[in-house]
C-alpha positions as CSV (number, residue, x, y, z in Angstrom):
1,M,107.6,66.6,61.1
2,A,110.8,64.9,62.1
3,I,113.5,63.2,60.0
4,L,115.7,60.3,61.1
5,I,119.1,60.1,59.5
6,I,121.1,56.8,59.7
7,A,124.7,57.8,60.4
8,E,127.6,56.0,58.7
9,H,130.6,55.8,60.9
10,D,133.5,53.6,62.0
11,N,132.5,53.7,65.7
12,Q,135.0,56.6,66.2
13,S,134.1,59.2,63.6
14,L,131.4,60.0,61.1
15,K,131.8,59.2,57.4
16,A,131.5,62.2,55.1
17,A,128.4,60.8,53.4
18,T,126.4,61.4,56.6
19,L,127.1,65.2,56.2
20,N,125.6,65.2,52.7
21,A,122.5,63.4,54.0
22,V,122.1,66.1,56.7
23,T,122.0,68.7,54.0
24,A,119.4,66.8,52.1
25,A,117.3,66.5,55.2
26,T,117.6,70.2,55.9
27,Q,116.1,70.9,52.5
28,I,113.2,68.5,53.3
29,G,112.5,70.5,56.4
30,G,111.6,69.6,60.0
31,E,113.5,68.5,63.1
32,I,116.6,66.4,62.3
33,H,117.6,63.4,64.4
34,V,120.7,61.3,63.7
35,L,120.9,57.6,64.7
36,V,124.4,56.4,65.6
37,A,124.3,52.7,66.0
38,G,127.4,50.8,66.9
39,S,129.6,49.6,69.7
40,G,131.8,51.9,71.7
41,C,130.7,54.7,69.4
42,Q,130.3,57.6,71.8
43,A,132.9,59.6,69.9
44,A,130.9,59.2,66.7
45,A,127.7,60.3,68.5
46,D,129.5,63.4,69.8
47,A,130.7,64.2,66.3
48,A,127.1,63.9,65.1
49,A,125.9,66.2,67.8
50,S,128.2,69.0,66.7
51,V,127.0,68.9,63.0
52,A,125.2,72.0,62.0
53,G,121.4,71.5,61.6
54,V,121.2,68.3,63.8
55,D,118.6,68.7,66.7
56,K,119.1,65.3,68.5
57,V,121.4,62.3,68.3
58,L,120.1,58.8,69.2
59,L,122.9,56.6,70.4
60,A,122.4,52.8,70.2
61,D,125.6,51.4,71.7
62,N,125.4,47.7,71.7
63,A,127.5,44.8,70.5
64,A,124.8,43.7,68.1
65,Y,125.5,46.9,66.0
66,E,129.3,46.8,66.2
67,H,129.7,46.0,62.5
68,Q,126.4,47.5,61.4
69,L,125.1,44.3,60.0
70,A,122.1,45.1,57.9
71,E,120.0,42.3,59.4
72,N,120.3,43.8,62.9
73,L,120.5,47.5,62.0
74,S,117.4,47.4,59.8
75,Q,115.3,46.1,62.7
76,L,116.4,48.9,64.9
77,V,115.8,51.6,62.2
78,A,112.3,50.2,61.4
79,E,111.4,50.3,65.1
80,L,112.5,53.9,65.6
81,G,111.4,55.0,62.1
82,R,107.7,54.5,62.9
83,D,107.9,57.8,64.9
84,Y,109.3,59.8,61.9
85,S,108.0,61.2,58.7
86,H,111.2,60.5,56.8
87,V,114.0,58.0,57.3
88,V,117.2,59.0,55.4
89,A,120.5,57.4,54.7
90,P,123.4,58.0,52.3
91,A,123.2,55.9,49.1
92,T,126.4,54.1,49.9
93,T,127.1,50.3,50.0
94,T,125.8,50.3,53.6
95,G,122.7,52.4,52.8
96,K,121.8,50.3,49.9
97,N,122.1,47.2,52.1
98,V,120.1,48.5,55.0
99,M,117.4,50.8,53.7
100,P,115.5,48.3,51.4
101,R,115.1,46.1,54.5
102,V,113.8,49.1,56.5
103,A,111.3,49.9,53.7
104,A,110.1,46.3,53.7
105,L,109.7,46.2,57.4
106,L,107.7,49.4,57.4
107,D,105.7,48.2,54.3
108,V,106.5,51.4,52.3
109,A,108.2,52.1,49.0
110,Q,111.8,53.4,49.0
111,V,112.8,56.5,47.1
112,S,116.4,55.7,46.1
113,D,119.4,57.8,45.2
114,I,117.8,61.3,45.3
115,I,119.7,64.2,43.8
116,R,117.2,67.0,44.5
117,V,114.5,67.8,47.0
118,D,111.4,69.5,45.5
119,S,109.2,69.3,48.6
120,E,108.7,67.1,51.7
121,D,107.2,64.4,49.5
122,T,108.6,65.0,46.0
123,F,112.2,64.2,45.0
124,A,114.3,63.9,41.8
125,R,116.4,60.8,41.1
126,P,118.4,59.7,38.1
127,I,117.2,56.7,36.0
128,Y,118.6,54.9,32.9
129,A,122.2,55.4,34.2
130,G,121.6,59.1,34.6
131,N,120.3,59.7,31.1
132,A,116.9,60.8,32.5
133,I,115.8,62.4,35.8
134,A,112.6,61.1,37.3
135,T,110.5,63.3,39.6
136,V,109.0,61.0,42.3
137,K,106.2,61.8,44.7
138,S,105.7,59.5,47.6
139,L,102.3,59.1,49.2
140,D,103.6,56.9,52.0
141,A,103.2,58.1,55.6
142,I,106.9,57.3,56.2
143,K,109.3,58.2,53.4
144,V,112.4,55.9,53.2
145,I,115.0,57.7,51.3
146,T,118.7,57.2,50.2
147,V,120.7,60.3,49.2
148,R,123.3,60.6,46.5
149,G,126.1,62.4,48.4
150,T,127.6,64.1,45.3
151,A,124.4,66.0,44.7
152,F,124.4,67.8,48.1
153,E,127.0,69.9,49.8
154,A,128.3,68.5,53.1
155,A,126.9,70.0,56.3
156,A,129.3,71.9,58.5
157,T,130.9,69.6,61.1
158,E,130.8,72.4,63.7
159,G,128.0,74.7,64.9
160,G,125.6,72.2,66.3
161,S,124.9,71.4,69.9
162,A,122.4,68.5,69.8
163,A,121.6,66.4,72.8
164,V,122.7,62.8,72.8
165,E,120.0,60.4,73.9
166,A,120.6,56.7,74.6
167,V,118.5,54.0,72.8
168,A,118.2,50.8,74.7
169,A,116.7,48.6,71.9
170,A,119.0,45.8,71.0
171,H,118.2,43.7,67.9
172,D,120.1,40.6,67.0
173,A,118.4,38.8,64.1
174,G,120.6,35.8,64.6
175,I,120.7,35.1,60.9
176,S,124.2,36.6,60.1
177,S,127.5,37.1,61.9
178,F,130.6,39.1,61.3
179,V,133.4,36.9,60.2
180,G,136.2,39.3,59.2
181,E,137.3,42.1,56.9
182,E,140.3,43.0,54.8
183,V,140.8,46.7,54.8
184,A,142.9,48.2,52.1
185,K,145.5,50.6,53.6
186,S,146.5,53.6,51.5
187,D,147.9,57.1,52.1
188,R,145.8,58.3,49.2
189,P,142.3,59.8,49.9
190,E,139.2,57.7,49.6
191,L,137.5,57.8,46.2
192,T,134.3,59.3,47.4
193,A,136.1,62.0,49.3
194,A,138.9,62.9,46.9
195,S,139.0,66.3,45.2
196,V,141.2,64.8,42.4
197,I,140.8,61.3,40.9
198,I,142.7,59.6,38.1
199,S,141.1,56.4,36.8
200,G,142.3,53.7,34.4
201,G,140.3,51.5,32.1
202,R,140.8,48.4,29.9
203,G,143.3,50.4,27.9
204,M,145.8,50.1,30.8
205,G,146.4,46.5,29.6
206,N,147.1,45.0,32.9
207,G,147.2,45.7,36.7
208,E,151.0,46.4,36.7
209,N,150.5,49.4,34.4
210,F,148.3,51.1,37.0
211,A,151.6,52.1,38.6
212,L,151.8,54.8,36.0
213,L,148.6,56.3,37.4
214,E,149.7,55.8,41.0
215,S,152.8,57.9,40.3
216,V,150.7,60.8,39.0
217,A,148.2,60.4,41.8
218,D,150.9,60.7,44.4
219,K,152.1,64.0,42.9
220,L,148.5,65.4,42.7
221,G,147.3,64.1,46.1
222,A,144.7,62.1,44.1
223,A,142.8,58.9,44.5
224,V,143.1,56.1,41.9
225,G,140.0,54.6,40.4
226,A,139.1,52.2,37.6
227,S,136.3,51.4,35.2
228,R,134.2,48.3,35.5
229,A,136.0,46.8,32.5
230,A,139.4,47.1,34.3
231,V,137.9,45.5,37.4
232,D,136.2,42.7,35.5
233,A,139.5,42.0,33.8
234,G,141.1,41.5,37.2
235,F,143.5,44.5,36.8
236,V,142.5,46.0,40.2
237,P,140.2,45.2,43.1
238,N,136.5,46.2,42.9
239,D,136.7,48.8,45.6
240,M,138.4,51.0,43.0
241,Q,135.5,50.8,40.6
242,V,133.8,54.1,39.6
243,G,130.4,53.9,37.9
244,Q,126.8,53.0,38.3
245,T,127.6,49.7,40.0
246,G,130.7,51.1,41.7
247,K,131.2,54.4,43.5
248,I,129.6,57.6,42.5
249,V,132.1,60.5,42.5
250,A,132.2,64.2,41.7
251,P,135.7,65.5,42.3
252,D,137.0,68.9,41.3
253,L,139.2,67.1,38.7
254,Y,138.6,63.7,37.1
255,I,141.3,62.2,34.8
256,A,140.1,59.2,32.7
257,V,143.0,57.3,31.2
258,G,142.3,54.5,28.7
259,I,138.6,54.6,29.5
260,S,136.2,54.4,26.5
261,G,133.3,56.0,28.4
262,A,130.6,53.3,28.6
263,I,127.3,54.6,30.0
264,Q,127.9,52.6,33.2
265,H,131.1,54.5,33.9
266,L,129.8,57.9,32.9
267,A,126.9,57.6,35.3
268,G,129.4,57.5,38.2
269,M,131.6,60.5,37.3
270,K,130.0,62.9,34.8
271,D,129.1,65.3,37.6
272,S,132.9,66.0,38.2
273,K,133.8,69.7,37.9
274,V,136.5,69.2,35.3
275,I,136.9,66.0,33.3
276,V,140.1,65.2,31.4
277,A,140.2,62.2,29.0
278,I,143.3,60.5,27.5
279,N,142.5,57.9,24.9
280,K,144.0,56.9,21.6
281,D,140.5,56.4,20.1
282,E,139.2,59.8,19.0
283,E,135.7,58.3,18.7
284,A,135.6,57.2,22.3
285,P,132.4,58.3,24.1
286,I,134.4,59.7,27.0
287,F,135.3,62.7,24.9
288,S,131.6,63.7,24.8
289,V,131.6,64.6,28.5
290,A,135.3,65.7,28.7
291,D,136.2,69.3,29.2
292,Y,139.7,68.5,27.9
293,G,140.5,65.6,25.7
294,L,143.9,64.3,24.5
295,V,144.0,61.8,21.7
296,A,147.2,60.0,22.4
297,D,148.8,56.7,23.5
298,L,148.5,56.6,27.3
299,F,151.8,54.9,27.6
300,E,153.4,58.0,26.1
301,A,151.1,60.7,27.5
302,V,151.0,59.6,31.2
303,P,154.8,59.3,31.7
304,E,155.1,62.7,30.0
305,L,152.5,64.2,32.3
306,D,154.3,62.5,35.3
307,G,157.6,64.1,34.3
308,K,156.1,67.5,34.1
309,L,154.4,67.4,37.5
């Protein structure tokens, strides 16, 4: 039995979510191969080769994969995946874009967003926004799986000595092209990798008031997030959204400010180690999951917190 993991990377280094996927694959059991598909991505392949638990790295270095377009990458993964018992990827934006296409090309069902491995064919995944956990058994010869990174520890980045093998296959579907990207620059950590997150909701009132949270975040070395309500209201960009339709996070400390605690938001952060809620509505659902709750006006509480840090 062999498992193929689709690495997420920027052509230079591996994304942290790949390390969580390696841990999940280790629990499934079998030989672990990692596919690094990109352009000029030898450095990322070398990083994958040194990850503990990885037995082989497949390097597909071709211009067709430079931006990991799902239409191109899925064809490569489906071609290679026929030789594996499991094809695994992180349940990130990229994974959610690529893996359903892979499953369709292989004519199998996808097992999405797993949080536990029970056996090589049985997995647990959250449903109903995390209010229930479904145990799913796949009878398909090839299991196509996405992994919720927050449910698995990251594999060690050192200790492995896998061989790197070149893959010549080049797939250009010709139905999409990369036009451009606007990358947000910030000195703060990424939401999915941050150990401390402070998020604001509709109670912030407007986007300018997020400066209150940014000041606290800078002192705590934290990332700044937002609820869907705040994003939908246009306060902040959608890459800051935490929740079922945003980013799933599980930091050591999560501070929810002016967030009511709708089920969509709770699904994305309730696995945080410690949750602190600040809200003037004492009946807000966020207090049901909070370890510490402060019923107060955020425009008084947050500046006071900022002043004491």
